[in-house]
TIKOLBA-432134 format. One record per residue (C-alpha): x, y, z. Coordinates in steps of 0.02 Angstrom, whole numbers, always signed. Layout:
! TIKOLBA-432134
+--------+--------+--------+
:      x :      y :      z :
+--------+--------+--------+
:      X :      Y :      Z :
...
+--------+--------+--------+
***
This chain:
! TIKOLBA-432134
+--------+--------+--------+
:      x :      y :      z :
+--------+--------+--------+
:   +802 :   +840 :   +193 :
:   +727 :   +705 :    +81 :
:   +540 :   +707 :    +56 :
:   +528 :   +520 :    +79 :
:   +645 :   +380 :   +125 :
:   +666 :   +325 :    -56 :
:   +749 :   +493 :    -91 :
:   +887 :   +451 :    +33 :
:  +1037 :   +384 :    -63 :
:  +1089 :   +260 :    +72 :
:   +915 :   +186 :    +85 :
:   +893 :   +176 :   -103 :
:  +1061 :    +87 :   -123 :
:  +1003 :    -48 :     -3 :
:   +831 :    -57 :    -82 :
:   +908 :    -88 :   -252 :
:   +992 :   -244 :   -183 :
:   +832 :   -328 :   -124 :
:   +791 :   -488 :   -220 :
:   +630 :   -412 :   -287 :
:   +725 :   -264 :   -357 :
:   +861 :   -372 :   -432 :
:   +756 :   -516 :   -500 :
:   +585 :   -437 :   -524 :
:   +436 :   -549 :   -490 :
:   +546 :   -703 :   -480 :
:   +628 :   -625 :   -327 :
:   +464 :   -587 :   -239 :
:   +428 :   -717 :   -105 :
:   +240 :   -703 :   -131 :
:   +248 :   -730 :   -319 :
:   +225 :   -921 :   -319 :
:    +70 :   -905 :   -210 :
:     -3 :   -770 :   -322 :
:    +35 :   -869 :   -479 :
:    -62 :  -1015 :   -409 :
:   -217 :   -904 :   -393 :
:   -214 :   -837 :   -571 :
:   -259 :   -942 :   -723 :
:   -142 :   -941 :   -874 :
:   -158 :   -774 :   -961 :
:    -53 :   -804 :  -1116 :
:   -145 :   -749 :  -1271 :
:   -277 :   -654 :  -1172 :
:   -306 :   -468 :  -1161 :
:   -289 :   -401 :   -984 :
:   -335 :   -232 :   -913 :
:   -225 :   -170 :   -771 :
:   -338 :    -69 :   -657 :
:   -205 :    -38 :   -527 :
+--------+--------+--------+
***
């Protein structure tokens, strides 16, 4: 038995087809809203704390 649902081949096959998995951030429906909250970061140094 798989430890979690992502270890199940059938689930993972479907998960790979989701727009977010195929297109990255551009496929994430929340991305435009998040982009609007963040100032331009080009040329800046950013620390990822997550």
